[in-house]
N, C-alpha and C positions, 0 to 999 in steps of 0.2 A: 615732881611729887613722888613720895616713897611708895614702892611696891613691896608688899609682903607676900611671901610664898608659903602655902600650907600644903604639905604632902600627907596623904592618908593611904594606908595599906592594911590588909589583913595581917594579923600576927603570924609570925613564921611557922608556928605549929598547926595552923589552920589551912584548909584548902583555899586556893585562889582560882575561882571558876573562870575568870577572864583569862588568867595566865594559862590554865589548862586548855581552854579553847584555842588560844593562839598556838600552843605546843601541838595540839591535834592537827591544826592546819599546816604547821611547818612540816610535820612528818608525813601526813597523808596527801596534802595538796601539792606541796613543794618537793617532797621526797628528800628532805634534808634531815640527816641523823646526827649531826654534830651538836645540836642543841638538845640538852637533856632535861631542862627545866626552864620555865618562864614565870617570873613574878611581875605583878603589875601594881602600880600605885596611881592614884588620882592626884593631880597637881592643880591647886587653886591659887590664883593670883588676884590680889585686891590692891587697888590704888587709892591712897588717901587715908589710910588708917595705920595705927601703930600696932606693935606686937601684942599689947594687952587686949586690944579688940580682936586681933587675930586668934588669940587663945579662946576668947568667948565664942567666936564663930566655929572654931574647930570642935569645941566641946559641946556646944548647943545645937550645931547644925551638921557638920561635915563628918565627924568621926563617931562611930559606935563604940562606946567605952568598953563594952563587954568583949569585943573581938577585934578591934582595930587600934592601931597606933597612929600617931601623927607627929610631924616635926614642923617647926617654924624656921623658915630661911635656912634649912639644912637638908642634906640628902637623907633619904629614908631607905633606899635600896643601896646598901653599902658594900655588899660582898659579891656582887655580880661582876664578871669580867667585862661585860658590855652593858651599858645603860643608855637607852634612847628615849627621848621624849617626842611625842607626836601631837601636833595641835592643828586646829583650823588656821588657814591663812587669814591675815588681817582683812576684814571686810566681809568674810564669809559668816553667815549666820551660825552662831553657837547657841543652841536652844537653852543651854544651862545658864548662860550669862545673865539673862533677864531674871531667871528664877533666883540666882544668887543675890542679885541686887534687891529684889523684893523681900527675900527672906531676911537679909541684913536689916532692911528697913523695919520689918516686923519685930526684929529683936532690939530695935531702938538704937542701932549703931549709926552714928552720924559721921559725916565727912567722907564717906565712900563715894568715889566718883566713877569707878569702873571696875569690872570684874571679868575674869576669864577662867577657863579650865582646859585641861589637857590630860594626857595619860603617859606615864612612863612605863617602859618595858625593861626588865632586867633579864638578860640571857645567861644561862649557866651551861657549862660543859667544857671539859679540858681541851677539846679539839676545835672550838669555835674559831672561825676565821672571818676576815673582813668581807670576803666575797659572799659567803653565806648570809652574813648580816645584810649586805647590800641587796641580795635577792629577796630576803624576807621583807625588807622595807619596801622595795619596789613593787613586789607582786602581792603583798599581803597587807601590810600595815599602813602604807602611805599612798593615798590616791592623790597624785601631784596636782590634779585639777583643783582640789579644795583644801589639801593638807600640806603640811611641811614638817621637817625635822627641826626641832628647836635646838639651836647651837649656842645661844647666849641669852641671858636675862634681858627682857625688853626694857627700854628706857621709859616707856609709857604704854598704857593699855588703850589710851584714847586715840581714835582715828579722827584726825582733823584736817582741815584744808579750806581753801577759799572756793566758793562755787565758781565753776567754769562759766565762761560767757557764751551766750547764744551766738552761733555763727550763721552767716549768710552763705548759702551754697550757690555759686555762679552757674546755675543749671541751664539757663536759657541759651548760653553760648557754647554748651558742651557738644562735642562730636559724639557719634555713636560709640566709639571706643571709650571715650571718657565717661559716657553714661554707664556703660557696662562695668567699667573699673569701679565706679561709685557703688554699683549694685553688688558687686562680687564680695562674698564673705560675710555680708551683714544684711543687705536688703533682700536678696534672693528674688528680684523682679526681672522679667525678661525685657528685651529691647522695646517691644510694643508698649509695654506698661510704662517703661521709663519715658517713652515718647509722649504718652498721654499726660504724664505729670508735667513734662516740659511744656507741652502745648497749653496746659491750664495756666501755668504761670506766665507764659508769653501773653496769653489773652488778658490777664489782669495787670500786666505791666510791671512785674517785679520778680525778683528771685526768691526762692523759698528759704526759710530758716531750716536749721538742722532738725528742729522739733517737728516742723511740717513734713519734711521728707521722711523722718522716722515714723510719724503717725500714719502716713499713707502706706508705707511699706508694711507696717503691722496690720492695718485694716485689709490690705490687699494680699496678705500672705496666704499661702495654701492652707495653713493651719487655721486661720480665722475666716478666710473668704471662701474656702471650698471651691476654688476656681475650676478644678477638674470636674467635680461633680455637677457644676452648673454650666459646663461648656456644651456647645453644640457639637455633635459627633457625626463623623462620616465613618461608618463601619462597612468595610468591604465595598466602598463606593456609594453606600446608601445613607441618607441623613436619618438620624435617630434623635429622639428627645434626650435631654440631659439626664444623667443618672439620677440626680436628686428628684427631678420632676417625676420620673417614672415611679420611684419609691413613694413619693408623696401622693401621686394619683392613685396608686394601688391602695394605699391606706384610706384615702377619701372614698374610693369605690366600696371598700369593705364596710365602711360606715358602722363600725363596731359600737354597740350601744353603751359600753362601759368606758369608752375613751373620752376623757375630759379635756385633754390638751396633747397635741401631737406636733412636733417639729417647730414649736414657736417659743418655747421657754427653755430654761437651763436644763430641764429634764422633761420626760413624758409623764403624763398623769392618767391614771385610770381610777374609776369609782371603786371604793371598798364597801364597807357596811356602816350603818348607823351614822351617816353624815360625814364619814371620813373618806379620804382618797389616799392612794398609794402612788408614789412617783419613783422613777428609776432613770439612772444615767450611767453609762459606761464609757470611760475615756481611755485614751492611750497615752503613754509617757515613754515612748521608745527612745527618742533622741537624748533627752537628759539622762535616762537610765543607762544608756550606752557608754557615757563618759563619766558619770558619777552615780553608780547604781543605788547607793543608800539614799542620797538626797533626792535623786530622780524618782525613786519609788515612793519615798515619803511625801513629796510634793504632789505626785500623781494622786495618791490617796487623799491628801488634804484638799486638792483641787476638785476632785469629784465629790467629796463631802460638801464643799461649798456650793457646787452646782445644785445639789439637792437642797441645801439650806436656802439657796437663792431662788427656789421655785415658788411661783405664786407670791404670797406674802410671807413666806418662810415655812420650812418643813423641818421636822425632827428626823435625823438620820437614824435608821433602825438596823441597817445591815450594810456590810461591805463584802465585795468579791474580789478575787485576784486570779488572773489567768495569764500564764507566762509561756513564752516560747524561747528556748535557748539551744545552743549547740550542746552536745554531750559534755558533761563536766570534765571528762578525762581527755578532751581534745588536746593533742600535743601542742606545745608552745609554738613550734615552727609552723603550724597550720593556722595560727591566729594572725590575721592581717595587721600590718602596721596601723597604729592609731586605734586599735581595738583592744578590749580587755579580755582576760581569761574568762571563759564561761563558768568555770567553777567559782571564781570570785564574784562574777555578776550574779549568779544564782543565789549565793549565800547573802550577798549584800542587798539585793532586791527584796528577798524574803524578810531580811532584818528591817528594811525601811517600811514595808507594809505592816509588819508586826508592831514596830514602835509607834507608828502613827495611830493605827486603830486601837491598839491596847490602851495607849495613854489617853485617848479621847473617850474611851468607854464605848466603842462601837464594835459590835461583833463581826469578825471576818469568818464567814461560815459557808462559803461556796467558792470553788475555784478548781483549777487544774494546772498541770505543767506539761508541756510538750517539748519534744526534742527533735532536732534535725541539724545535720552538719552545717547547712548554709546559714543558720542563725548565728554562726560564729562572727559574721560581719556586723550584725546588728540584731539585738534581741527584740522581741515584741513583749511589751509590758502593758497589760490591760487591767485596769482597776475600775470597779463599779461601786455604786452606792444606791441605796433605796431608802425612801423616807415616807413619813406619815404626816398628813396635814388635813385640816378641815376642808370639805368641799367648797364652803363659802369663801375660802381664801386660796383656792388653787389656781385661779386664772392669773395670767401674766399681767402685772401692773404697768401703768403708763404715767410717767411724771406729767404734771401740769405746769404751765408757765407760772413762775413765782415760787415753785417748790424749791427746797434746798437739798443739795446733795451732801450727805454726811458720810465720811469715811470712818469706819470703826475697825479696831483690831490692831494688827502689827504695824510697826514703823517701816519706813521705806529706806532701802539701801541699794547698793549697786548690784546685788545678787539678782540673777534672773533676767538681766537685760538681753534683749534679742532672743528671748525664748521662743516667741511665736515664729519669727523669721527663721531661726535656727532649726526648729522642728519641721520646717517646710523644705529643708535642703537635704541633699544626699550626704551620707557618711563618706569621708575621705581619710587619707592618711594624715591629714592636718587637723581633723576634727577636734581632738583633745587639746590642741594648741590654740586654734583660732577662736573656739566657741566656749572657752572655760567660763566666761561670765554668764552664760546662759543657764547655769545650774544654780539651784537654790537648795538650802537646807531647811526643813520644815520645823515648826514649833507647835506641836499638837496641843500643849496646855493652853497656849494663847488661843488656838482655834476653839477649844472647848469653851472658853469664856465667851468668845464671839458667838458660838452656837447658842449659848444660854441667853445672850442679849437679844439675838434675832428672835428666838421663841417668845421671850417676854414682850418685845416690841410688837410682834405679830398678834399676840393674844390681846394686847392693849389697843389694837387697831391703828397703830401709828404708821405702818409701812404703806406708802403709796406704790412704790416699786422697789425692787432690790435685785442686785446682781453681785457677783464676786469679781475681784481683781485677779483674773487668771492671765491667760496669754495676752500680752500687750498692756497689762497693768491698768492705770487710770485711762490711758488712751482708748483701750477697748471698752472698759466699763462705762465711762462717761460718754464716749463717742456713740455707743450703742443706745444707752438710755436716753440720750438727748437727740436721737436721729429725727424724730418727728416734731420736736419743739425747737431745739437749739440749747446751748449751754455755755455759760461763762464761768471759767475756772480761775481761782486764785491760787496758783501753784506754790507760792511761798508759804502757804499755810500747812503744807504737808508735813506731818511729823517725821523727822529723819532719824535714822540710826546713828548717823555721823554726818559731819559737814564735808563739803568738797565735791558734791555731785553737780554735774551740769544740769540745767533745767530739763533738757530733753531726757536725761537719765532718770530724773525723778518721775517724769511723765510716763516713761516706758517701762520702768522697773517692774519686775514681776515678783517682788518680795511677797512672801506668803502671808496667809491669815488676815487678809484685808477684805472687807466688803463695803459696798456703797449702797446707802439707803436713801431713797427719795422721800422726803417728809414735808408736809405742809408747814408753813412758818408757825402756825398756832400749836403744832404738836412737837416742835423742836425741843423745847425745854424738858418735856416729859421723856423724850428719847434720850437726851443727854443724862437725865437723872437715872434712868435704867442702866445706862452704860457705866456711870460712876459707881453705882451700887454693886456692879459685877466686876469692877476693876478693869474695864475695857476702855481704852482711849478712843475718844470720838471727837472729830473735828469737822466743822462746816467748811466744805471745800469748794462748792460751786452753787450756782443758781441756774435753774432752767428758765429759758427765755422763750420768745416766740418768733425769732428771726431765722431759725433753722441754720445757724452758724455755730461752728465750734471755735470758741475764742478762749485762748489760754494766755494769761498774763503771769509775769513773774516780777515782783517788785515794780509794778506799774509799767513794765515793758511788755508789749504784746509779742509773744513768741510763737503763736500759732493762730491763724485766722483762716479757716477753711469752710467752704460751702458744704453743708451736710449732703446735698444731692451728689456733688462730685465725690466726696469722701466715700459714700456708701454705694453709689451707682455709677461712678465714672470709670470703674475698672473695665478695660476692653473685654468684650465677650470673646472667649477663645473658641476657635474651631479646631477640633482635634481629630486626627485620623487614627483609626483603630483597625487592626486586623488580627484574626485569630486562626491559627492552624494547629490541627491536632498533632501533638508531638509524635515523632516516629518511635513508637514503643511496641513491644510485643510481650505476650505472656510467656513465662519461662516453661521449659519442659522439665517438670520435677517428678521424681519418683516418689511413691508413697513411702513414708519413713518406716523404719523398723524399730528405732530407738524411741518409742513413744514417751516414755518417762522423761527422757532427756529433753525432747522437743517441748513437751508441756512445760517443764521448768524454765526453759529458755524463753518461751513466750511470756510466762508470768514475770520473769526478770527483765524483760525489755523495758527500756526507759519510758516508753509510752503506755505501758500497762502497769508497771510496778507501783507499790503503795507509796503515796505521798504523805503518809501519816506524820513523819518527823517534821514536815513543814506545817501541817495543820495544827499540830500540838503547840506550836509557838504562838498561835493566834487564840485570843480569848473569844470563843464562839458562844459562850454562855452569858456574857455580860449583858445587862438590861433584862435578863430573866425571861426572854421571850422565845428561846430556841426549843421548839417542841420535837423536832427531828434534826439531829446533829449530823455533821459530815461523816462520823464514824459511830457504829453502834454494835450490837450483838453481845454475846456472852463475855467477850474479852475487850469490848469496845474498840475493835480494830477492823470490823467489817464495814466497807464503804457504802454509803447511801448515795442515791442518784441526785437528790435535790435537798435543799434545806426548807423546813417549814417553821414559820414564826407566828406567834400569837401576840401582836403588838398592842392590843387593847386589853387592859387589865380586867380580868373577870369574864372575858368574852371568849367563846370557842372559835371565833372568826380568825382565819389564818391567811398568811401570805406565803406563797411558794416561789422560790427563786432557783433557776437552773441556767445552764448554758451548753453550747456545743460548738466545736470547731475541728477541722481536720486539714491542716496545711498540706499534707502529703497528697491527698486526693486532688487538691486544687492544682497541683503540678501536672496531673494527668488530664483532667477536664474540670475547669472551675465551675461549670454549670452543675455537674453532678456532685462535685465536692461541696458546693454551697448548699445544694438540696440536702446533702448528708448532714451538714452542720445544723441547719434549721430543724431537720427531723430529729436529730439527736437532742437538741435543746428542748424541744417539746416533749420528746419521749422521756427524758429525765424527769420532767415535771409530772407527766401523766403517771409514771411509775410509782410515785408516792401518793397519788390520789387526786391530782389536779383535774379539773374539768377542762378539756381542750377548748371549749367554747368560751371560757373566761380567762384566757391568756393573751398577753400582748408581748411584742418583740422589740428588741433593740439591736441594731446592726453596728458592727465595727469592722471596717475594711482597712487592713494594713497591707499595703501593696508596694511592689517595686516602683521606682520612679516611672511616671507614666509615659513611656515610649509607645510606639504603635502596638508592639506585641503585648505589653503589659495592659494597655487600654483594651485590647481585644479580649484578654482574659477577664478584665474587670467588667466588660460589657456582658459577658456570659454569666458572671456571678450575679450581677444586678438582675438580669433576666430570670435567674433562678429564684431570687428573692421575690420578684413580682409574681411569678407563677405560683410560688408557695402561698403568698397572700391570697391570690385569687382562688386557689384550690381549697384552702383551709379556712378562710375568713379571718385569720389572725393577722392583725395589722402591725407594722413597724411604727412606733410612736416616738422614737428618738434614735440617734445614731451619730457616728463619727467616722471620718475618713482620715487616714494617715498614709500618704502616698510618696514616701521618701525612703523606702527601705531598700536602697541600692547602695553598694559600696564601690567606690572607684579609687584604686591605688595609683601611686605615682608611676608605677611601671606598666600601667594599662590594664591591670587586673580588674575585672568587674564581677561582683558577686551580687546576685539578686536573691533576696530571701524568698522562701516559698510563700505564695500569696495566702494571706490569712483572712478569712471571714469568720468572726466570732459572732454568733447569734445568742443573745441573752434573752431569757424569758422570765416574766413575773406575772403572777395572777393571784386570784383569791379563792379561798375555800370556806364554805359556811361553817364547817364543823371539823375541827382538828382531830376529833376522834375517829373520823372516817379517812384515815391515812394509813399507809403500811410502810414498813422498812424493808430493806433488801436481804436481811439475814434469815436463813432458814429457821423455822420455829421448833422443829423436832424431827425425829426419825419416823420412817414409815409413811411419809406423805408423798403425794404425787408431784412430779416435776414436769411442767408442761411448757412447750415452746409455742409462743403465739406471735404470728406475723408472717409476712411474705418475704421470701428471700431466694436468691439463686446462688447456691454455694459455689458455683464456678466463677462468680464475680469476686475475684480475690485481689485485684490490683490495689496497690497502696496499703495492703494489710501488713501487720506486724510479722505474720508468718512468711510472707514474701521477703520482707526486709531482712529477716534472719538469714535468708538464702542469698542476700545481696541483690535482690531484684525489686523493681518497681511495678512492672506489669502494665497492661493496657485495659483489660476488661474489669472496670471498677463497679461497685454497687450502684444500681439504678433504682431510685425510690419511686414506687407507684403511689402518687399522692392520694388517689381515690381510695386505694386499699388501706394505706396507713391511717387515713382519717377515720375509717371505720374501725380499725384496730384500736386506735386511741379511745374511741367512744366505748368500745367493748371492754377494754381494760378499766376505764373509769367506772363504768356501770358495775363491773364485777367487784371493784373495791368498795363502792358505795353499798352494795348488797352484802358486803362482808364475806365474800366467797374466796378471797385470796388471803393466804397467811403471809406471803412475801412476794415481792415483785422487783425485778432488776432488769434494766434495759441492756441490750447487747451493743457493744461498741468496740474499741480497740482490744484486740486479743480474741474477739469473737465469743461464741457460745461457751467455749472452754474456760475463758477467763472469767466470764460472768458466773459460771457454775462454781468455780473455785472460790470466788469472792463471797458468794452466798454461803458456802460451806464454812469459810473462815468466820463469818459473822455468827453462824448458828452453832459452831462447834460440832457439827455432824458431817458425815460423809454422804456420798451420792453414788448411785449406780444408774447409768443410762445406757440405752441401746440405740445405735445408729441404724436407720432403716437400710435394708438390703438394697444394693444398687447405687448408694451414695458413696462418693469418694470420701473416706473418713477424715482425712486431714482438712479438706476444704469444708466439710460439714462442721467440724469443730472450730475452725479458725476464721471462717467467713465473718466479715464485720459489717454487714448490712444493718443500718440503723432503722429504727421503727419496729424492731422485734424485741420480744420480752421473754424472760424465763419467769414463771410464776410457780408458787407452791400452793397446793390445795390439799385439803384432807382427803383420805381415801373414799369418803362417802360422797364427795362432790362429783358431779357429772360434767367433765370438761366439754363433752360434745354438746351439752345443753347450754352451758355458760357461754361458750364461744361459737354457737351455731352461726353459720354463714361467714365465719372468719377462718383464715388459714391457721391451723394449730396442730400440734402433735404431742402426744404423751410420750415423754422420753424415758421415764423411769421413776425412781423414788429416792428419798433420803434414807440414810442408813446409820446404824450405830458405829459401823466400822469407820475410823477416821482416815478415809482415803477416797479418792475419786476413781471409780471403776468405769471403764468404757468398753462396751462389747459391740460386736457386729457379726451377724450370721452365726451366732453360737460361739464365736471366738473372742477371747478377751484380748483387747488391744493394749490396755494398760491398767495398772492399779497403782496409782501414785499416792503415797502417804501425804496427808494434808501438811504435815510438818515440813516435808521437802518442798512442797509448792509454796508454802508460806515463807520459808526461808529464802527461796529464790525471789519471791515477790517483795520482801522487805529489805533485802540486802542493798540494792542500788542506792536508795536515798539514805540508808544508814551509813554508807561509806562517805557520803557528803556531809550529813548533818549529825551523825551519831544516832543512837536509838532514841525513840520519842521520850522526851523529858530529861535526857542526859545533859543537855546544854542548850542555852538559848541564844548563842551567838554573842558577839561583842559589839560595843559601840565605839567605832573608830574615832579617836580624837576627842571624845566627850568625857 
């Protein structure tokens, strides 16, 4: 069948933003100067139409007549010395393809059977050479996991093939070596677990199918089964309760009156106001993002949105968060382990993935952070969160009943994403990008937007008995979990496919995105299908819930899976793990007090863990939905950072949701107990700083840890203890969480890299009146600057100040939970009584960084005095969380407002645009705000450009 090619590009005299973006990357990320200009064109291919219809598509759909040109079956970049076309590999989801087909249908074009798109790059410069082009393609434009360079016109755009046959695996007769060979690279099960499966099939007298083996591996994976968090522990020879049980018991003991659902649904739920509830979920997508950052981040966002959509009987997503950990973007190429990608590339592409999914779905991304450490060069940490709104009456997890039907709605199923759950449970190696390429998916946010609308409509109509998303493990996970208490019979041949040629087990396990499964009673089926048709959402009856507690999957009348639900969900051998923890042999450095204060101050502000992340934030639409009452940045020039986001999701109501988070991987390297306390304290402090009531907040945990050997488990044990102690001391419960315990890299030469242990604590809560909130920017000159909170300035380990000196240190901040709880209550009370003009918590960079950021926001300077007897550098740069800088009018009485709480009047705001620090009558520094801001803004500007200057490119789209 004929393929027609349409090429579209901006006219030569007009800017080419995509080309300019690539040129910027070539020069700044790769250091290549032989390329002087880059032009780009979109390439569209359509199969089954003639040139007349192609002209109609070009003129009505693809090319803007005012500023773009197009060609049909002819080159459009004609004068470039080198032209390269980059496209997705066959079988990889191209989000544009479905939109092209739908748009052509809407235009009345008949005969079209397939469509695809790609991008051409034209490179200009007299000294261009093939080696430079090869580097540009390899390191910048082509991710070989999902993309390819197009060298010839395809014969067809259709992917076809015959379905593969179901295979019988001769498991019963396998030796231990053969069992582990079967497990290696795709099942990720240990020998004991393989023996349990072998014994089960010996007992029932047959060998398993490939579908059954894959189903068990998915269900028992670390990613889905949380084996480590459920394991019995021997810590320094003493048995301890499993990690998950300790966290759940602490939440149960707290018995928080606002908690409606904890650890039982796709997200945790707390009561809001006026019959509404708020839910929250935070997920990790580290492994997929490590090998294909754009698709990994996109599908991470899409997956956590579906977790919220699949809570109760359906929720509306109202906010998104993103928290990343990378190696420094300028990490030398020779320091990047084999099988790993450049952190500069990872950072830009992960940000682009989160941007493109949230923006296109109309979900605001308005809270996040980025953290840097050299050891994340082996594997990044990519954390994405979502929060939703739903009626209290529909917030409980549903349960299918025998006779109910399972309806899959949304995207079609392809080979993308297979083995995602088991892959995410394994360590990174030098072979990761080769062996696990199919574990990556590319998201389609427009499809998910339609699915979200259908879920809300079905929920409001009372049609949903139960709902969940097809995340890790695909249908195997969704239907296996939904049918655990009843049983389920699946007709797999009914699954809508992107293309033919998949084996039955691949259909069953595929993690193709934008799919959800709804349990509906037979009498409500037609109404559900009608809603989906009206919203252009594909819906198919896939299964029926039974009463025999068996998972039965058939494909064209052949039974390819028949498993007992009890064995599937509870047959996993209980692990007994040994843990030990030993304090690292560290020491605090002997450092002299600096003399070059201005330089040190600017260096702290320019540190990657302090510097402004505004260029990233500006790529996200944090105002969509119209509910953002306190944005990530504010102040006179809209570049002063705030501590948390405040949303008003109910139209016309002042009731607000507050969202924040905290983490500090560096402190966890020193002592994960105090590092974890710091993270939880920071998360809550961020929320309290804008006005949240600490008694109306709930928590979400995300543990991202090295592979659980004895040492890593010992560190994890201390981190969990910190979380439990935090709940007991503050009364704030954890109501959702996620563990990802595979962040270790093993090279073929024996090199082992463990990422710094990460505990991210996310916080959300409610506020009755959005008008009783404050921002972090100073509001004027002549006002008091007050430090509130308890800290020991000598506790400097893990600080940015020590890192600039090349030191880690030993004596890290130790949080007094009794004192910090009272400080939170005092700050909240002062905000509600309208005694504070501004409030900012202290974190990375210490008091000095917080002070400068408040000045940036307010456009005013500050003069403070360090008490006599304090070491000035430690006083300025100590990073104890749970402390605050607040601004008060000169008529306020801090000693009255903060009676009984540790506090200190530091100085006042000034008209002079500088930060002045004095001690004992001597001026230590007077640093112009312009110098501090320049140092603070430069690092991310070097990676992304100045805010608003460019929004990145879409590779291969």
